[in-house]
A tleap script that builds the chain and sets N, CA, C and O, in Angstrom:
source leaprc.protein.ff14SB
mol = sequence {
  NMET ILE GLY ASP THR VAL LYS LEU LEU LEU
  LYS CYS GLU GLY ASN GLY GLU VAL LEU SER
  LYS GLN ALA PRO PRO SER ILE TYR MET VAL
  PRO THR MET VAL ARG ASP LEU SER PRO SER
  SER TYR ASN PRO LYS VAL VAL ALA ILE GLY
  PRO LEU HIE SER GLN ASP GLU HIE LEU GLN
  GLU PHE GLU VAL GLN LYS THR ALA TYR LEU
  HIE LYS TRP LEU HIE ARG LEU GLY MET VAL
  PRO GLU GLN THR MET ARG ASP CYS VAL GLU
  LYS VAL ILE HIE SER ILE GLU GLY VAL LYS
  ALA CYS TYR ALA GLY LEU MET THR TYR THR
  ASP SER GLU LEU ALA LYS MET MET ASN CMET
}
set mol.1.N position { 0.835 -1.191 0.000 }
set mol.1.CA position { 0.000 0.000 0.000 }
set mol.1.C position { 0.879 1.254 0.000 }
set mol.1.O position { 0.584 2.219 -0.704 }
set mol.2.N position { 1.949 1.241 0.782 }
set mol.2.CA position { 2.822 2.406 0.844 }
set mol.2.C position { 3.457 2.652 -0.518 }
set mol.2.O position { 3.547 3.790 -0.977 }
set mol.3.N position { 3.897 1.565 -1.161 }
set mol.3.CA position { 4.502 1.710 -2.486 }
set mol.3.C position { 3.539 2.304 -3.487 }
set mol.3.O position { 3.931 3.153 -4.288 }
set mol.4.N position { 2.262 1.870 -3.461 }
set mol.4.CA position { 1.255 2.411 -4.376 }
set mol.4.C position { 1.020 3.890 -4.114 }
set mol.4.O position { 0.904 4.683 -5.049 }
set mol.5.N position { 0.951 4.257 -2.842 }
set mol.5.CA position { 0.725 5.666 -2.495 }
set mol.5.C position { 1.909 6.515 -2.916 }
set mol.5.O position { 1.733 7.617 -3.436 }
set mol.6.N position { 3.115 6.008 -2.693 }
set mol.6.CA position { 4.318 6.732 -3.118 }
set mol.6.C position { 4.297 6.918 -4.624 }
set mol.6.O position { 4.603 8.002 -5.120 }
set mol.7.N position { 3.935 5.859 -5.362 }
set mol.7.CA position { 3.867 5.960 -6.816 }
set mol.7.C position { 2.849 7.011 -7.246 }
set mol.7.O position { 3.116 7.795 -8.157 }
set mol.8.N position { 1.677 7.035 -6.592 }
set mol.8.CA position { 0.659 8.036 -6.928 }
set mol.8.C position { 1.194 9.442 -6.704 }
set mol.8.O position { 0.987 10.330 -7.531 }
set mol.9.N position { 1.882 9.643 -5.586 }
set mol.9.CA position { 2.417 10.969 -5.285 }
set mol.9.C position { 3.508 11.368 -6.271 }
set mol.9.O position { 3.586 12.524 -6.687 }
set mol.10.N position { 4.338 10.418 -6.638 }
set mol.10.CA position { 5.430 10.729 -7.553 }
set mol.10.C position { 4.959 10.883 -8.988 }
set mol.10.O position { 5.596 11.586 -9.773 }
set mol.11.N position { 3.848 10.236 -9.348 }
set mol.11.CA position { 3.309 10.366 -10.698 }
set mol.11.C position { 2.454 11.619 -10.821 }
set mol.11.O position { 1.897 11.883 -11.887 }
set mol.12.N position { 2.345 12.375 -9.769 }
set mol.12.CA position { 1.509 13.568 -9.743 }
set mol.12.C position { 0.039 13.177 -9.850 }
set mol.12.O position { -0.772 14.099 -9.937 }
set mol.13.N position { -0.220 12.435 -9.853 }
set mol.13.CA position { -1.636 12.079 -9.871 }
set mol.13.C position { -2.278 12.140 -8.427 }
set mol.13.O position { -3.468 11.868 -8.268 }
set mol.14.N position { -6.138 0.458 6.287 }
set mol.14.CA position { -5.589 -0.273 7.347 }
set mol.14.C position { -6.586 -0.503 8.378 }
set mol.14.O position { -7.173 -0.063 9.366 }
set mol.15.N position { -6.496 -1.035 7.919 }
set mol.15.CA position { -7.338 -1.385 9.055 }
set mol.15.C position { -6.506 -1.287 10.326 }
set mol.15.O position { -5.305 -1.558 10.307 }
set mol.16.N position { -7.127 -0.907 11.411 }
set mol.16.CA position { -6.403 -0.817 12.664 }
set mol.16.C position { -7.339 -0.723 13.831 }
set mol.16.O position { -8.525 -0.429 13.687 }
set mol.17.N position { -6.797 -0.971 14.964 }
set mol.17.CA position { -7.590 -0.917 16.172 }
set mol.17.C position { -7.593 0.510 16.678 }
set mol.17.O position { -6.539 1.142 16.741 }
set mol.18.N position { -8.752 1.030 17.038 }
set mol.18.CA position { -8.838 2.376 17.583 }
set mol.18.C position { -8.401 2.304 19.035 }
set mol.18.O position { -8.898 1.482 19.805 }
set mol.19.N position { -7.486 3.151 19.393 }
set mol.19.CA position { -6.986 3.140 20.757 }
set mol.19.C position { -8.033 3.664 21.718 }
set mol.19.O position { -8.741 4.624 21.415 }
set mol.20.N position { -8.128 3.041 22.863 }
set mol.20.CA position { -9.157 3.430 23.834 }
set mol.20.C position { -8.910 4.820 24.398 }
set mol.20.O position { -9.852 5.483 24.834 }
set mol.21.N position { -7.658 5.276 24.399 }
set mol.21.CA position { -7.342 6.599 24.940 }
set mol.21.C position { -7.190 7.650 23.845 }
set mol.21.O position { -6.573 8.695 24.050 }
set mol.22.N position { -7.749 7.361 22.711 }
set mol.22.CA position { -7.621 8.273 21.576 }
set mol.22.C position { -8.367 9.574 21.857 }
set mol.22.O position { -9.442 9.572 22.458 }
set mol.23.N position { -7.789 10.666 21.420 }
set mol.23.CA position { -8.416 11.975 21.617 }
set mol.23.C position { -9.688 12.072 20.777 }
set mol.23.O position { -9.786 11.431 19.730 }
set mol.24.N position { -10.654 12.856 21.219 }
set mol.24.CA position { -11.870 13.033 20.423 }
set mol.24.C position { -11.555 13.798 19.142 }
set mol.24.O position { -10.515 14.449 19.043 }
set mol.25.N position { -12.452 13.721 18.162 }
set mol.25.CA position { -12.221 14.464 16.918 }
set mol.25.C position { -11.945 15.935 17.213 }
set mol.25.O position { -12.511 16.518 18.137 }
set mol.26.N position { -11.064 16.519 16.409 }
set mol.26.CA position { -10.709 17.918 16.635 }
set mol.26.C position { -10.868 18.783 15.399 }
set mol.26.O position { -10.668 19.996 15.466 }
set mol.27.N position { -11.225 18.179 14.267 }
set mol.27.CA position { -11.400 18.932 13.032 }
set mol.27.C position { -12.816 18.679 12.540 }
set mol.27.O position { -13.169 17.549 12.201 }
set mol.28.N position { -13.616 19.714 12.501 }
set mol.28.CA position { -15.024 19.591 12.149 }
set mol.28.C position { -15.363 20.500 10.977 }
set mol.28.O position { -14.693 21.507 10.743 }
set mol.29.N position { -16.393 20.142 10.255 }
set mol.29.CA position { -16.972 21.061 9.279 }
set mol.29.C position { -17.799 22.063 10.074 }
set mol.29.O position { -18.439 21.709 11.065 }
set mol.30.N position { -17.781 23.290 9.638 }
set mol.30.CA position { -18.607 24.309 10.284 }
set mol.30.C position { -20.069 23.974 9.996 }
set mol.30.O position { -20.417 23.667 8.856 }
set mol.31.N position { -20.933 24.030 11.019 }
set mol.31.CA position { -22.346 23.702 10.797 }
set mol.31.C position { -22.963 24.560 9.685 }
set mol.31.O position { -22.622 25.732 9.525 }
set mol.32.N position { -23.866 23.957 8.932 }
set mol.32.CA position { -24.503 24.626 7.799 }
set mol.32.C position { -25.123 25.951 8.198 }
set mol.32.O position { -25.006 26.935 7.467 }
set mol.33.N position { -25.777 25.989 9.338 }
set mol.33.CA position { -26.438 27.211 9.786 }
set mol.33.C position { -25.437 28.368 9.909 }
set mol.33.O position { -25.757 29.506 9.564 }
set mol.34.N position { -24.244 28.081 10.394 }
set mol.34.CA position { -23.219 29.111 10.533 }
set mol.34.C position { -22.604 29.426 9.170 }
set mol.34.O position { -22.364 30.590 8.849 }
set mol.35.N position { -22.348 28.386 8.367 }
set mol.35.CA position { -21.762 28.589 7.035 }
set mol.35.C position { -22.663 29.457 6.167 }
set mol.35.O position { -22.177 30.272 5.383 }
set mol.36.N position { -23.971 29.283 6.306 }
set mol.36.CA position { -24.919 30.046 5.494 }
set mol.36.C position { -24.855 31.543 5.773 }
set mol.36.O position { -25.227 32.342 4.914 }
set mol.37.N position { -24.393 31.936 6.947 }
set mol.37.CA position { -24.277 33.359 7.275 }
set mol.37.C position { -23.224 34.051 6.419 }
set mol.37.O position { -23.371 35.218 6.056 }
set mol.38.N position { -22.160 33.314 6.101 }
set mol.38.CA position { -21.083 33.875 5.291 }
set mol.38.C position { -20.313 32.739 4.620 }
set mol.38.O position { -19.215 32.387 5.050 }
set mol.39.N position { -20.898 32.163 3.557 }
set mol.39.CA position { -20.276 31.002 2.911 }
set mol.39.C position { -18.828 31.241 2.472 }
set mol.39.O position { -17.999 30.338 2.582 }
set mol.40.N position { -18.522 32.406 1.992 }
set mol.40.CA position { -17.164 32.654 1.500 }
set mol.40.C position { -16.131 32.661 2.632 }
set mol.40.O position { -14.938 32.495 2.380 }
set mol.41.N position { -16.573 32.850 3.849 }
set mol.41.CA position { -15.641 32.854 4.982 }
set mol.41.C position { -15.150 31.459 5.339 }
set mol.41.O position { -14.120 31.306 5.997 }
set mol.42.N position { -15.882 30.450 4.909 }
set mol.42.CA position { -15.557 29.089 5.325 }
set mol.42.C position { -15.099 28.181 4.192 }
set mol.42.O position { -14.784 27.014 4.424 }
set mol.43.N position { -15.059 28.690 2.998 }
set mol.43.CA position { -14.640 27.885 1.854 }
set mol.43.C position { -13.272 28.341 1.371 }
set mol.43.O position { -13.061 29.531 1.134 }
set mol.44.N position { -12.333 27.397 1.223 }
set mol.44.CA position { -11.028 27.789 0.692 }
set mol.44.C position { -11.178 28.324 -0.732 }
set mol.44.O position { -12.034 27.863 -1.488 }
set mol.45.N position { -10.356 29.282 -1.087 }
set mol.45.CA position { -10.476 29.907 -2.399 }
set mol.45.C position { -9.467 29.362 -3.409 }
set mol.45.O position { -9.694 29.457 -4.615 }
set mol.46.N position { -8.355 28.794 -2.935 }
set mol.46.CA position { -7.307 28.359 -3.851 }
set mol.46.C position { -6.946 26.893 -3.686 }
set mol.46.O position { -6.858 26.165 -4.675 }
set mol.47.N position { -6.739 26.451 -2.465 }
set mol.47.CA position { -6.188 25.120 -2.239 }
set mol.47.C position { -6.900 24.403 -1.094 }
set mol.47.O position { -7.276 25.015 -0.095 }
set mol.48.N position { -7.074 23.094 -1.264 }
set mol.48.CA position { -7.610 22.250 -0.202 }
set mol.48.C position { -6.443 21.519 0.444 }
set mol.48.O position { -5.584 20.971 -0.246 }
set mol.49.N position { -6.416 21.515 1.754 }
set mol.49.CA position { -5.399 20.779 2.492 }
set mol.49.C position { -6.134 19.757 3.338 }
set mol.49.O position { -6.942 20.113 4.196 }
set mol.50.N position { -5.855 18.494 3.096 }
set mol.50.CA position { -6.556 17.436 3.810 }
set mol.50.C position { -7.896 17.136 3.168 }
set mol.50.O position { -8.194 17.629 2.080 }
set mol.51.N position { -8.710 16.321 3.846 }
set mol.51.CA position { -9.923 15.801 3.222 }
set mol.51.C position { -11.158 16.705 3.254 }
set mol.51.O position { -12.107 16.439 2.515 }
set mol.52.N position { -11.191 17.747 4.064 }
set mol.52.CA position { -12.432 18.503 4.224 }
set mol.52.C position { -12.973 19.091 2.935 }
set mol.52.O position { -14.175 19.005 2.687 }
set mol.53.N position { -12.140 19.675 2.119 }
set mol.53.CA position { -12.601 20.338 0.899 }
set mol.53.C position { -11.987 19.726 -0.357 }
set mol.53.O position { -12.013 20.338 -1.425 }
set mol.54.N position { -11.444 18.539 -0.233 }
set mol.54.CA position { -10.711 17.947 -1.354 }
set mol.54.C position { -11.586 17.640 -2.567 }
set mol.54.O position { -11.068 17.486 -3.673 }
set mol.55.N position { -12.879 17.552 -2.383 }
set mol.55.CA position { -13.777 17.259 -3.500 }
set mol.55.C position { -14.345 18.511 -4.172 }
set mol.55.O position { -15.037 18.407 -5.185 }
set mol.56.N position { -14.061 19.688 -3.621 }
set mol.56.CA position { -14.580 20.921 -4.215 }
set mol.56.C position { -14.016 21.101 -5.624 }
set mol.56.O position { -12.800 21.144 -5.813 }
set mol.57.N position { -14.902 21.206 -6.600 }
set mol.57.CA position { -14.479 21.291 -8.001 }
set mol.57.C position { -13.580 22.488 -8.281 }
set mol.57.O position { -12.611 22.366 -9.031 }
set mol.58.N position { -13.884 23.645 -7.690 }
set mol.58.CA position { -13.096 24.842 -8.002 }
set mol.58.C position { -11.679 24.781 -7.411 }
set mol.58.O position { -10.850 25.635 -7.726 }
set mol.59.N position { -11.392 23.797 -6.568 }
set mol.59.CA position { -10.051 23.652 -6.006 }
set mol.59.C position { -9.223 22.593 -6.731 }
set mol.59.O position { -8.033 22.444 -6.450 }
set mol.60.N position { -9.827 21.869 -7.645 }
set mol.60.CA position { -9.140 20.769 -8.325 }
set mol.60.C position { -7.987 21.239 -9.200 }
set mol.60.O position { -6.986 20.536 -9.337 }
set mol.61.N position { -8.117 22.410 -9.787 }
set mol.61.CA position { -7.056 22.918 -10.661 }
set mol.61.C position { -5.729 23.028 -9.919 }
set mol.61.O position { -4.667 22.839 -10.513 }
set mol.62.N position { -5.785 23.329 -8.635 }
set mol.62.CA position { -4.557 23.544 -7.880 }
set mol.62.C position { -3.885 22.238 -7.473 }
set mol.62.O position { -2.726 22.253 -7.057 }
set mol.63.N position { -4.580 21.111 -7.581 }
set mol.63.CA position { -3.991 19.826 -7.200 }
set mol.63.C position { -2.715 19.545 -7.985 }
set mol.63.O position { -1.748 19.030 -7.424 }
set mol.64.N position { -2.700 19.875 -9.269 }
set mol.64.CA position { -1.503 19.671 -10.086 }
set mol.64.C position { -0.382 20.578 -9.583 }
set mol.64.O position { 0.777 20.167 -9.523 }
set mol.65.N position { -0.731 21.813 -9.224 }
set mol.65.CA position { 0.259 22.751 -8.707 }
set mol.65.C position { 0.851 22.252 -7.394 }
set mol.65.O position { 2.056 22.368 -7.172 }
set mol.66.N position { 0.011 21.697 -6.523 }
set mol.66.CA position { 0.509 21.178 -5.240 }
set mol.66.C position { 1.581 20.126 -5.482 }
set mol.66.O position { 2.613 20.116 -4.810 }
set mol.67.N position { 1.337 19.249 -6.434 }
set mol.67.CA position { 2.295 18.194 -6.734 }
set mol.67.C position { 3.580 18.788 -7.299 }
set mol.67.O position { 4.676 18.374 -6.922 }
set mol.68.N position { 3.448 19.747 -8.194 }
set mol.68.CA position { 4.636 20.386 -8.771 }
set mol.68.C position { 5.447 21.086 -7.684 }
set mol.68.O position { 6.673 20.981 -7.668 }
set mol.69.N position { 4.779 21.801 -6.773 }
set mol.69.CA position { 5.470 22.469 -5.675 }
set mol.69.C position { 6.172 21.462 -4.773 }
set mol.69.O position { 7.287 21.710 -4.313 }
set mol.70.N position { 5.529 20.332 -4.519 }
set mol.70.CA position { 6.131 19.291 -3.698 }
set mol.70.C position { 7.432 18.794 -4.335 }
set mol.70.O position { 8.456 18.674 -3.662 }
set mol.71.N position { 7.379 18.507 -5.633 }
set mol.71.CA position { 8.578 18.026 -6.330 }
set mol.71.C position { 9.686 19.078 -6.304 }
set mol.71.O position { 10.841 18.744 -6.040 }
set mol.72.N position { 9.356 20.338 -6.573 }
set mol.72.CA position { 10.356 21.408 -6.568 }
set mol.72.C position { 10.979 21.558 -5.182 }
set mol.72.O position { 12.190 21.732 -5.049 }
set mol.73.N position { 10.147 21.489 -4.169 }
set mol.73.CA position { 10.620 21.635 -2.801 }
set mol.73.C position { 11.594 20.510 -2.438 }
set mol.73.O position { 12.651 20.764 -1.861 }
set mol.74.N position { 11.236 19.276 -2.775 }
set mol.74.CA position { 12.118 18.142 -2.471 }
set mol.74.C position { 13.455 18.278 -3.191 }
set mol.74.O position { 14.504 17.998 -2.610 }
set mol.75.N position { 13.426 18.704 -4.447 }
set mol.75.CA position { 14.670 18.876 -5.203 }
set mol.75.C position { 15.508 20.020 -4.638 }
set mol.75.O position { 16.733 19.914 -4.566 }
set mol.76.N position { 14.855 21.117 -4.236 }
set mol.76.CA position { 15.596 22.243 -3.654 }
set mol.76.C position { 16.297 21.843 -2.371 }
set mol.76.O position { 17.374 22.349 -2.059 }
set mol.77.N position { 15.682 20.931 -1.628 }
set mol.77.CA position { 16.285 20.457 -0.386 }
set mol.77.C position { 17.354 19.399 -0.629 }
set mol.77.O position { 18.012 18.944 0.306 }
set mol.78.N position { 17.523 19.010 -1.891 }
set mol.78.CA position { 18.518 18.006 -2.236 }
set mol.78.C position { 18.123 16.600 -1.817 }
set mol.78.O position { 18.982 15.743 -1.608 }
set mol.79.N position { 16.838 16.365 -1.697 }
set mol.79.CA position { 16.362 15.053 -1.270 }
set mol.79.C position { 16.013 14.185 -2.466 }
set mol.79.O position { 15.697 14.688 -3.545 }
set mol.80.N position { 16.075 12.882 -2.263 }
set mol.80.CA position { 15.661 11.927 -3.278 }
set mol.80.C position { 14.144 11.805 -3.151 }
set mol.80.O position { 13.657 11.267 -2.156 }
set mol.81.N position { 13.378 12.300 -4.148 }
set mol.81.CA position { 11.926 12.344 -4.001 }
set mol.81.C position { 11.287 11.010 -3.631 }
set mol.81.O position { 10.429 10.966 -2.749 }
set mol.82.N position { 11.683 9.931 -4.284 }
set mol.82.CA position { 11.027 8.651 -4.009 }
set mol.82.C position { 11.242 8.206 -2.564 }
set mol.82.O position { 10.298 7.782 -1.897 }
set mol.83.N position { 12.481 8.302 -2.079 }
set mol.83.CA position { 12.749 7.858 -0.704 }
set mol.83.C position { 12.086 8.781 0.318 }
set mol.83.O position { 11.545 8.316 1.322 }
set mol.84.N position { 12.129 10.073 0.063 }
set mol.84.CA position { 11.519 11.027 0.981 }
set mol.84.C position { 10.017 10.806 1.065 }
set mol.84.O position { 9.446 10.809 2.155 }
set mol.85.N position { 9.367 10.611 -0.102 }
set mol.85.CA position { 7.928 10.370 -0.098 }
set mol.85.C position { 7.607 9.036 0.564 }
set mol.85.O position { 6.608 8.929 1.275 }
set mol.86.N position { 8.427 8.030 0.345 }
set mol.86.CA position { 8.217 6.727 0.989 }
set mol.86.C position { 8.248 6.901 2.511 }
set mol.86.O position { 7.389 6.373 3.217 }
set mol.87.N position { 9.242 7.647 3.011 }
set mol.87.CA position { 9.345 7.885 4.454 }
set mol.87.C position { 8.121 8.631 4.989 }
set mol.87.O position { 7.585 8.290 6.043 }
set mol.88.N position { 7.687 9.654 4.248 }
set mol.88.CA position { 6.514 10.435 4.673 }
set mol.88.C position { 5.247 9.586 4.674 }
set mol.88.O position { 4.468 9.624 5.626 }
set mol.89.N position { 5.050 8.829 3.616 }
set mol.89.CA position { 3.851 7.986 3.514 }
set mol.89.C position { 3.850 6.939 4.623 }
set mol.89.O position { 2.808 6.674 5.222 }
set mol.90.N position { 5.004 6.344 4.901 }
set mol.90.CA position { 5.083 5.354 5.975 }
set mol.90.C position { 4.674 5.969 7.308 }
set mol.90.O position { 3.946 5.347 8.081 }
set mol.91.N position { 5.134 7.178 7.579 }
set mol.91.CA position { 4.773 7.835 8.842 }
set mol.91.C position { 3.281 8.107 8.911 }
set mol.91.O position { 2.662 7.913 9.958 }
set mol.92.N position { 2.699 8.551 7.813 }
set mol.92.CA position { 1.254 8.810 7.810 }
set mol.92.C position { 0.484 7.502 7.968 }
set mol.92.O position { -0.464 7.436 8.750 }
set mol.93.N position { 0.878 6.468 7.239 }
set mol.93.CA position { 0.188 5.176 7.325 }
set mol.93.C position { 0.236 4.641 8.753 }
set mol.93.O position { -0.751 4.093 9.244 }
set mol.94.N position { 1.370 4.796 9.418 }
set mol.94.CA position { 1.492 4.305 10.796 }
set mol.94.C position { 0.655 5.138 11.767 }
set mol.94.O position { 0.378 4.699 12.883 }
set mol.95.N position { 0.256 6.323 11.349 }
set mol.95.CA position { -0.554 7.202 12.200 }
set mol.95.C position { -1.984 7.352 11.681 }
set mol.95.O position { -2.729 8.206 12.161 }
set mol.96.N position { -2.368 6.533 10.711 }
set mol.96.CA position { -3.624 6.760 9.980 }
set mol.96.C position { -4.850 6.739 10.884 }
set mol.96.O position { -5.781 7.516 10.668 }
set mol.97.N position { -4.873 5.879 11.881 }
set mol.97.CA position { -6.031 5.839 12.778 }
set mol.97.C position { -6.152 7.137 13.559 }
set mol.97.O position { -7.260 7.625 13.782 }
set mol.98.N position { -5.031 7.697 13.973 }
set mol.98.CA position { -5.045 8.985 14.662 }
set mol.98.C position { -5.503 10.112 13.749 }
set mol.98.O position { -6.236 11.007 14.169 }
set mol.99.N position { -5.062 10.060 12.490 }
set mol.99.CA position { -5.490 11.063 11.512 }
set mol.99.C position { -6.996 10.976 11.316 }
set mol.99.O position { -7.689 11.993 11.342 }
set mol.100.N position { -7.507 9.755 11.119 }
set mol.100.CA position { -8.944 9.568 10.925 }
set mol.100.C position { -9.733 10.074 12.125 }
set mol.100.O position { -10.803 10.664 11.976 }
set mol.101.N position { -9.196 9.837 13.309 }
set mol.101.CA position { -9.909 10.230 14.526 }
set mol.101.C position { -10.046 11.742 14.663 }
set mol.101.O position { -10.937 12.220 15.365 }
set mol.102.N position { -9.189 12.486 14.012 }
set mol.102.CA position { -9.260 13.952 14.087 }
set mol.102.C position { -10.439 14.523 13.312 }
set mol.102.O position { -10.938 15.601 13.636 }
set mol.103.N position { -10.882 13.803 12.293 }
set mol.103.CA position { -11.937 14.297 11.424 }
set mol.103.C position { -13.270 13.675 11.822 }
set mol.103.O position { -13.493 12.482 11.616 }
set mol.104.N position { -14.142 14.478 12.386 }
set mol.104.CA position { -15.427 13.996 12.901 }
set mol.104.C position { -16.350 13.549 11.773 }
set mol.104.O position { -16.864 14.378 11.022 }
set mol.105.N position { -16.559 12.255 11.654 }
set mol.105.CA position { -17.529 11.704 10.717 }
set mol.105.C position { -17.270 11.970 9.251 }
set mol.105.O position { -18.217 11.966 8.465 }
set mol.106.N position { -16.048 12.200 8.850 }
set mol.106.CA position { -15.768 12.568 7.469 }
set mol.106.C position { -14.950 11.539 6.720 }
set mol.106.O position { -14.514 11.803 5.600 }
set mol.107.N position { -14.729 10.383 7.299 }
set mol.107.CA position { -13.836 9.420 6.678 }
set mol.107.C position { -14.552 8.517 5.682 }
set mol.107.O position { -15.064 7.453 6.028 }
set mol.108.N position { -14.571 8.972 4.443 }
set mol.108.CA position { -15.104 8.165 3.350 }
set mol.108.C position { -13.964 7.797 2.396 }
set mol.108.O position { -14.197 7.299 1.295 }
set mol.109.N position { -12.752 8.048 2.831 }
set mol.109.CA position { -11.578 7.791 2.008 }
set mol.109.C position { -10.877 6.522 2.465 }
set mol.109.O position { -10.929 6.161 3.640 }
set mol.110.N position { -10.223 5.851 1.527 }
set mol.110.CA position { -9.391 4.702 1.893 }
set mol.110.C position { -8.152 5.234 2.606 }
set mol.110.O position { -7.842 6.423 2.540 }
set mol.111.N position { -7.459 4.343 3.281 }
set mol.111.CA position { -6.230 4.747 3.958 }
set mol.111.C position { -5.226 5.316 2.960 }
set mol.111.O position { -4.530 6.286 3.261 }
set mol.112.N position { -5.151 4.722 1.787 }
set mol.112.CA position { -4.218 5.183 0.761 }
set mol.112.C position { -4.579 6.582 0.256 }
set mol.112.O position { -3.701 7.428 0.088 }
set mol.113.N position { -5.862 6.822 0.016 }
set mol.113.CA position { -6.313 8.141 -0.444 }
set mol.113.C position { -6.025 9.203 0.634 }
set mol.113.O position { -5.557 10.301 0.331 }
set mol.114.N position { -6.310 8.858 1.876 }
set mol.114.CA position { -6.091 9.802 2.963 }
set mol.114.C position { -4.591 10.079 3.142 }
set mol.114.O position { -4.196 11.221 3.376 }
set mol.115.N position { -3.767 9.049 3.032 }
set mol.115.CA position { -2.323 9.238 3.145 }
set mol.115.C position { -1.812 10.171 2.051 }
set mol.115.O position { -0.942 11.007 2.297 }
set mol.116.N position { -2.353 10.026 0.847 }
set mol.116.CA position { -1.942 10.905 -0.256 }
set mol.116.C position { -2.312 12.361 0.062 }
set mol.116.O position { -1.503 13.269 -0.132 }
set mol.117.N position { -3.541 12.574 0.552 }
set mol.117.CA position { -3.962 13.944 0.895 }
set mol.117.C position { -3.107 14.559 1.982 }
set mol.117.O position { -2.774 15.743 1.927 }
set mol.118.N position { -2.754 13.756 2.966 }
set mol.118.CA position { -1.996 14.275 4.090 }
set mol.118.C position { -0.531 14.530 3.741 }
set mol.118.O position { 0.175 15.210 4.486 }
set mol.119.N position { -0.079 13.996 2.631 }
set mol.119.CA position { 1.311 14.208 2.208 }
set mol.119.C position { 1.433 15.315 1.163 }
set mol.119.O position { 2.539 15.614 0.713 }
set mol.120.N position { 0.328 15.921 0.775 }
set mol.120.CA position { 0.419 16.967 -0.236 }
set mol.120.C position { -0.094 18.261 0.302 }
set mol.120.O position { -0.098 19.267 -0.409 }
savepdb mol mol.pdb
quit
């Protein structure tokens, strides 16, 4: 799974036990009633980070840019992109249950999809 996720990230394109002492969700969507008061205040205008707004159509154009910036950044740091991404994906995969627990009721993504979002 890690290799597939690394390949997806480089191409620009788990089950686990929930710990009993896991922190409660900490990242929520703003309730509709509040969002309706000022929709533009709660919607990202350029880029989605993480799963909350990743499906918004007007943010999809920037997904290619995010990948390009990631590659440029890794090269500027003198890192080997494949190994660096493998290390990052492994860390996210090992923490995936904790990542999922942060998002209240929003996990409709596979572990691989979520790992990709969290690494970009």
